[in-house]
N, C-alpha and C positions, 0 to 999 in steps of 0.2 A: 627776349623779346620779342609780339611783333604776332606771338601766337595763342588767339583764347580760347578756352576752353570753356570758359556757359559762357552767356551770356542771361544777364541777372534784370530783370525789369522789379524796379523796387519802386511801389505808392509809397508815396512819404502823401498823410491825412489830413491834408489840410480845404476843405474847400473855399475859404475866403481867398479874394484876388481884386485886383487893384483896375482890372476891366472886366468892361462887362459884354460880352460879345453873343452874336445874336447865333450865332452853329455851335456851341459850347455845351458840350457832351452834358457838364454839371448844371446847363443852364435848362437845359430841359427836360430834367429829371425832378428838378427848380431843386435840387437841393445848395442853392449857394448862399450857406448857412456864414453867416459871420461871427464865426466862433473863433477867439482870440486861439491862436497855432499853439501848441505846446510839443514839447520833447520827451517822450515815451519810455526810456531807454536811453541809463550813462555812456556816455562815450567807451567805458569799461565794456559794456556787453554788446557792443556795437563792434570796438575793435576784434574782440573773438570775437562772435557771428563773422562778418566777412573774414577772417580768418582762412590763409590759402587752404590754409589744413581742413577749415571744412566745408567749403568750397572746392576742396579740390584740383585747386590751379587757378593761372590767372582769365578773371571773367572782366565785359563789359560788363557798367554793372550803370543803368539807369535809373536816375533820382526823376519820379513827376509828381507830379502834385496833382489832383481835381481842381484847383485853383492855382494859385502861384505861387507855384518851390520854393523860391527864395525867401519868403513871406516862414522858411522855417529857423524859428529861432535859433539852432543850434546846424546852420547849412554847411559853419567854412569847418568849423570842429568833423561834422558828420564827414564829405569831403576830405578832407585832412588823411580820417581815420583811415576812409577807403585806398583812397594811394602807396597810404604809408605799407598797406598790406599788399600792394603790387601791381595793382589791377589801372584797367583802366574807368576813367568816370564819364560820365555821360550826364549835364545837365538841361532839362527841359525849361524856359524862362520865357516871359515876354519882353524880356532888356530894357525893364525901365527902372530897378531900382537898384540907384547906380550907389548907394554907401556897400549894398549888396556885392559889388564886384568890384567896389576897393579892399573890401573883406578878404576877397577870392584869392585875388590877383598877390596877395603877401606870402599864400604859401609861395612853398619851397621852385624854387622853378625849375627844376630836374623831375618835379611832381609832375609840378605846372604841365609839362610836354604829355600827360597819360590825361589832361582834362581837355574835355569836349564839352561844348557849350551848344545849344537848338535855341537858335533863335527864332521864333515862333513872332510872324511878319501880321499882325494885327491894321489894317492901311485904316478900316476903316475907324478902330480906337483910337490910335494913335495919329490920324486927321482931328475930331473929335478935340480930341485935350493938347491941339500941338503940338505932339511930345516925340518927332521925328530925328529933331536934333539931339532928344538925348538917348535915343533906341541907337542911332548910329554912332555915337560919342560913347559909348561903351561899348556896343564893337569895338572901334578903335582902340581901345583901354583895353582887352582879355588880346585882343589881337597884336596887339604891343606888348604884349607881359610873355607873350611863348605860348598861349592855349589855340586850341583851331574850336573853327566854329562854323556850321551851315547856319543860312534866313532857312525857312519855310511857313508859305503862310499858307491856311484855309479858305479856298475860295467858297464867296458865297455871291449871291444872284442880285447883292447888295453893287458888289466889286468890280462888278461890267464895268459900266461906267467907264468910271476910273481906271482900265488897264493902265492904259497908253503912261500917266501919272505914277501909277506899280513901279513901270519899267524901270523908268526914268532917274525917280526914286534912289531905286535900289542899285542902277548904275553907280548911277553919283555917290553913293551910303558907303556899299560893299563893293564895289566893281563889277557885276554879273548879276543877272535876274536873280530871284528868288528859285528856289525847290518848289511847286507844287504838291501838295496833299490829298487828299480823297474830306471831305466833309462828310460825313455819316448822320444818318438819326439813330438812337435808340431808344426811340420809344412807339417801333412800331409794331405793333397787336403780335405779329405773324414772326416774328423775331425776325426778316429778314434782312436786318445790319442793311437798306437800302446808302443810298446816295441822299443827301441832304439840298434837294434846288428840284425846281421847278424841270427846270430842264430834264429832257432824256438823257440816258448817260451819255449814246453815241454824239450828241448836241453837247452834253457836257463836257467831251471831250475836244472835240473841235477847237472850244473856247478856249479854255484853257491850257490846251495844247502844243500853242504858240509858245508855252514861256519856254521848251525843249530840253522841259526836265527828265532826267533820268527818274526820280523820286516817283514823279506821276503816272511816268509812262506805265516803268513796273507794275507799281500798284493797281492800275488801268489793265495788266493783261490778268491779274491773278482776283480783280475785285469781281466779286457773284458767281465765282467758279468755288464750290463747297471740294474742299481737300480729302481724297478716300488710301492718299497715297501712306505709307508708314510713316509716319513721325515720333521723332526723337527731341520734342519737347518736352518736358521734365524728368529730362538726361541732362541730354544739353544744354537746357535751358530752360526756366523760373518764373516768375510770376511771385511777388512779398513784396505782401501791404508790412508794412515797415511798424505800424501801430501794434497790432496786437500776432504777427507773428510768421503771418497765413501763407503757405505755400501751395501756386496750385503749378499745372505741367507750365500754361502760361496765359491766356484770356481767358480758357475756356475748362474746364478738368476741375474732378475733386483733390480736396484736401493731399498732399503727399507727405508732412510734417512741417516744424516751426523754428522756425531762423530761431526764435532766442531759446527754445527747448534743448541747454548744453546737455541733458542729461543722454543722449541720443544721437548717432547722424542723421541727419538728411539722406531721408532713403528715394534717393534719383533714383526717377524710372518712367522709362518712355511712354508719352499716350498712343504710343502705335495708330492704330485705327480706326480709334473711336475719339474721333475728335466730335466735338459736340455744337458746332454754332457751325450758321450757313457759309462762309467764304470766311478767309484767313483776312479780317479788313486789319491786322495793328504786322501782315507778312513783310512788308521792307522792314521791321525786326528780321522774325523770327524764321522768315523763308531767305531772309539773301544773310544771316550768319550760315545757309546751308541747314537751318531741324530736317526737312526731307533732305536730301544729299544728294538723289536723282534729278532734283528741277531744275534746271536752268532761269538760273534769279543774279542778275547782275551782284557784285560785291556793298555791302555796306560804303567801301569810300566809295564807289561809283554815283551809291542814293547822292551823296551828302559833302560832293568833295565840288567844288566851281572854278574856274579857272578863269582869272580876268583876263581883263584888257591886258595890264602889265606886265602880268607871266604867273603872278604870285597864285599862290590858291588857299582857298580855305582852312584847307586840312595841311597841317606840318608835317613832315617825314618820317616825326615818332607813330602818329595816329594814322596816317595813311597806311602803315604798312599793318598795322593792328586792327585796321578795317578792309584791307584786302585776302587776311583769314577766310579761313571757309571751317566749324568745327572740325567737322571731319578729321582733320589735320590732328588734330590734338585725342583726336578720342577716334582713332581707328580701331581699336582694337570692336566695336560696335558696329564698324563699315555697314552700311549697304547690301553689300555685295553677299557681307557675310555673318548675316542679323544673329545676332543674341533673341529667343524669345524673353525677351522681358517685360512681353505685353502681358505674362502669367499673373505678375506683381499689380500690373494696373486695372479693374474692373468696373465694367460700370456700373452704377446705381444703382 
């Protein structure tokens, strides 16, 4: 345990959410359809799809919906099946669906050691709904159950007057300041994927840099930088749509296979030098695990963990060890020092 073969990001087909945040990329694209979430595949199908035989080894599997992930009707069953296959699971959530957390912590305790929650801290919505107690109680609930967590805030200009209160609430609630991500615009006509703020990027960094977040600092280093190095996305990582099974190398690239087509193996192949997007806006995941091995980037553990005033940490030893690894450790046959030219299999449209 501890060394991860692939980083798999799974999209759960839900656009429904119990919050309405101004910076949400689903809201920006007017995709907040209040369609009732449904299950598209049986648990037996998911069990085989997520098998180590099919995925090539132990993976870090991220589960995230366009809306609230825990609204997926079979979330506990899906998480359990992935953990049973020996993988690590990360769930992105706004932290408010208490009954779902109560279900998830009934999963076997040994498997819960490989379960990690990314709690999005939507300050303005929690304030509007008066839900801070519910939010922090659910974090304490999963921590006591032996799971790991992180708290991450998407900053917006409207939150700037509340920075002192944000700090105080998080220190009281989880023992440390939240990590900070970068809000992005997904409706830019020139597809530059800019940060979402009236502030210049330099001023944006000054305002939100006061949280001393490795997560924010590393993202800022890579934001707006076009990646031209050889990238192993598609070979060492993949983005999977759990509705139709479509697999792409990361947040860009053409389809390389179908997750639910069991008649053939998945054609994992590196995107190489063919990155199509302006910059790696989700590099905190793809790059921290090492899709570009020669690129200096903190480990995922360093981006997600916090040490609290009492000495406790947000990550358990099991998750901390796994998140401290780099993908090259399990893929040395594809070391960038002795690159296989897999790029010939991946051609631009």
